[in-house]
C-alpha positions in Angstrom: 65.3 -36.4 -23.4 62.7 -33.7 -24.0 61.0 -32.2 -20.9 57.3 -32.1 -21.7 56.3 -30.5 -18.4 54.3 -27.2 -19.0 56.4 -24.5 -17.4 53.2 -22.4 -16.7 51.4 -23.6 -13.6 47.7 -24.0 -14.0 45.6 -21.4 -12.2 43.6 -22.6 -9.2 39.8 -23.2 -9.6 38.1 -19.8 -8.9 36.2 -21.0 -5.9 35.5 -17.5 -4.4 34.2 -16.2 -7.7 32.0 -19.3 -8.1 30.5 -18.8 -4.7 29.9 -15.1 -5.3 28.3 -15.9 -8.7 26.0 -18.5 -7.1 24.9 -16.1 -4.4 24.3 -13.2 -6.8 22.4 -15.4 -9.3 20.3 -16.8 -6.4 19.4 -13.3 -5.3 18.5 -12.3 -8.8 16.3 -15.4 -9.3 14.6 -14.7 -5.9 13.9 -11.1 -6.9 12.3 -12.4 -10.2 10.2 -14.9 -8.4 9.1 -12.3 -5.9 8.0 -10.0 -8.8 6.0 -12.9 -10.2 4.2 -13.3 -6.9 3.6 -9.6 -6.8 2.2 -9.8 -10.3 -0.3 -12.5 -9.2 -1.3 -10.3 -6.2 -1.7 -7.2 -8.4 -3.8 -9.1 -11.0 -6.1 -10.2 -8.2 -6.3 -6.7 -6.9 -7.1 -5.2 -10.3 -9.8 -7.8 -10.8 -11.4 -6.9 -7.4 -11.2 -3.2 -8.3 -12.8 -3.8 -11.7 -15.6 -5.7 -10.0 -16.0 -2.9 -7.5 -16.8 -0.3 -10.1 -20.3 -1.6 -10.7 -20.9 -3.1 -7.2 -23.8 -1.5 -5.2 -23.2 0.0 -1.8 -24.0 -2.3 1.1 -25.0 -1.3 4.6 -21.8 -1.0 6.7 -23.0 -2.7 9.8 -23.4 -6.3 8.5 -20.0 -6.0 6.7 -18.3 -5.0 10.0 -20.1 -7.9 11.8 -18.7 -10.3 9.2 -15.3 -8.7 9.5 -15.4 -9.4 13.3 -16.0 -13.0 12.5 -13.0 -13.2 10.2 -14.7 -12.3 7.0 -13.4 -10.1 4.1 -13.7 -6.3 4.3 -11.2 -4.8 1.9 -12.5 -3.3 -1.4 -16.2 -3.4 -0.5 -18.5 -0.5 -1.3 -20.6 0.5 1.7 -23.0 3.2 2.8 -23.3 4.7 6.3 -24.7 7.7 8.0 -22.1 9.6 10.1 -23.4 12.1 12.7 -21.4 15.4 12.5 -18.8 14.2 10.0 -18.9 17.5 8.0 -17.5 19.3 11.1 -15.7 16.5 12.8 -12.2 16.8 14.1 -9.6 15.4 11.7 -6.1 14.2 11.4 -3.8 15.1 8.5 -2.3 12.2 6.6 0.5 13.0 4.2 -0.4 11.8 0.6 0.9 12.2 -2.9 -1.3 12.2 -6.0 -0.6 12.7 -9.7 -1.3 16.4 -9.2 1.3 16.7 -6.4 1.6 16.4 -2.6 -1.1 17.1 -0.1 -3.0 15.8 2.9 -5.9 13.4 3.5 -8.3 14.3 6.2 -9.1 11.4 8.6 -12.1 11.6 11.0 -14.0 9.1 13.1 -17.6 8.0 12.4 -19.7 6.4 15.0 -21.2 3.0 14.0 -23.1 0.2 15.6 -22.0 -3.4 15.0 -21.4 -6.5 17.0 -17.9 -5.5 18.1 -17.0 -2.0 16.7 -18.3 1.4 17.8 -16.4 3.6 15.3 -14.6 3.5 12.0 -12.0 5.9 10.7 -13.1 7.8 7.5 -10.7 9.1 4.9 -12.8 12.1 3.9 -10.6 13.0 0.9 -7.5 14.8 -0.5 -6.5 18.4 -0.1 -3.6 19.8 -2.1 -0.8 21.3 -0.2 -1.2 24.6 -2.0 -4.5 25.1 -0.1 -4.1 26.2 3.5 -7.8 26.4 4.3 -9.6 23.6 6.1 -13.2 22.6 6.7 -14.8 23.9 10.0 -14.5 21.9 13.1 -17.4 21.8 15.6 -17.6 18.7 17.8 -21.1 19.8 18.9 -22.4 19.6 15.4 -24.2 16.3 15.0 -25.7 16.9 11.5 -25.9 13.5 9.8 -23.9 12.9 6.7 -24.9 10.1 4.4 -21.7 8.7 3.0 -20.8 6.1 0.3 -17.3 4.8 0.3 -14.9 1.9 -0.1 -13.5 -0.1 2.7 -9.7 -0.2 2.6 -7.3 -2.2 4.7 -4.5 0.1 6.0 -1.1 -0.1 4.4 1.6 -1.3 6.7 4.4 1.2 7.4 7.8 0.3 6.0 11.4 1.1 7.1 11.3 4.2 4.9 8.0 5.5 6.3 8.5 8.5 8.6 7.3 8.2 12.2 3.9 9.7 12.9 4.1 13.0 14.7 1.1 12.7 16.9 1.6 16.0 18.7 2.0 18.0 15.5 -0.8 16.2 13.7 1.5 15.0 11.0 0.7 11.4 10.0 2.5 9.3 7.5 1.0 5.9 8.0 -2.6 4.7 8.7 -2.0 3.5 12.3 -5.6 2.9 13.2 -5.2 2.3 16.9 -3.1 5.5 17.3 -5.4 7.5 15.1 -8.5 6.3 16.9 -6.9 7.2 20.3 -6.1 10.7 19.1 -9.6 11.2 17.8 -11.1 9.6 20.9 -13.0 7.0 18.8 -14.0 4.0 20.8 -13.6 0.4 19.7 -12.5 1.2 16.1 -12.9 -1.2 13.3 -9.5 -2.5 11.9 -10.3 -1.1 8.5 -10.8 2.4 7.0 -13.6 3.8 5.0 -12.4 5.9 2.0 -15.2 8.3 1.0 -16.5 8.3 -2.5 -19.1 11.0 -1.8 -18.2 14.3 -0.1 -18.6 15.0 3.6 -18.4 18.8 2.7 -20.1 19.3 -0.7 -19.8 23.1 -0.3 -16.0 22.9 0.1 -14.7 21.8 -3.3 -11.1 21.7 -2.2 -11.7 18.4 -0.4 -11.7 15.8 -3.1 -12.9 12.2 -2.2 -10.5 9.8 -3.9 -11.0 6.3 -2.5 -8.8 4.6 -5.2 -5.8 5.7 -7.2 -6.6 7.0 -10.7 -4.2 4.4 -12.2 -2.6 1.4 -10.6 0.5 0.3 -12.5 1.2 -3.4 -13.1 4.8 -3.8 -14.5 5.7 -6.8 -12.4 6.2 -9.1 -15.3 8.6 -6.6 -16.9 10.5 -6.4 -13.6 10.6 -10.2 -13.2 11.9 -10.6 -16.8 14.6 -8.0 -16.0 15.8 -9.9 -12.9 15.7 -13.3 -14.6 17.6 -11.8 -17.6 20.3 -10.4 -15.3 20.6 -13.8 -13.7 21.0 -15.4 -17.1 23.6 -12.9 -18.2 25.6 -13.4 -15.0 25.6 -17.2 -15.5 26.6 -16.8 -19.2 29.6 -14.5 -18.3 30.6 -16.9 -15.5 30.3 -19.9 -17.9 32.5 -18.1 -20.5 35.1 -17.4 -17.8 35.0 -21.0 -16.6 35.5 -22.2 -20.2 38.6 -20.1 -20.6 40.0 -21.4 -17.4 39.4 -25.0 -18.4 41.0 -24.5 -21.9 44.0 -22.9 -20.2 
């Protein structure tokens, strides 16, 4: 009588590999979905910036009043008169531009609104190859008429260095801490990025309220993550087919 039993035992189902593949594919799909959400956010942001290009400057006070009531403040062009801004004390915020690294000078501007008494002003960018700074005279109250764009502060991430308050080295726009250092009372929870200069005679200070170019490659990134997920599933399916055929 012929023994038809296969002498080679069948390999066990690759359960661990299956679970690892499911987890990895799930992460890749999640990353692709997250990039799609980021793309929607970026498209909305770019549309607001495009509309801002031709928007007239509005008085700052009513915008701050609306902000205090829960209204929108980000990416609105405003105008305000800041006493002594050209010689105001400033904080140095680390920044990088297409031309290289440098600092942004942050000062306080006194305002009058229903809730806020000051707003922090990003006066502009100074390249790190320039050691000079504008004069500081707290007694100087010469009014400076300023046009700028309101910007919500970016949140610090786990890779953002801690602010060195004592050394005046700032890496994130921590409005409460900055306002306290500048002795600015009741600061608005938003910053004003100058479009016009607070120091026209000092050309090294360059007002730059918006990046020169805002990349939007989120669709490319999303397709990459989805493609990697598809490739992983295809490799696993081929492996599973070979196991089944065996």
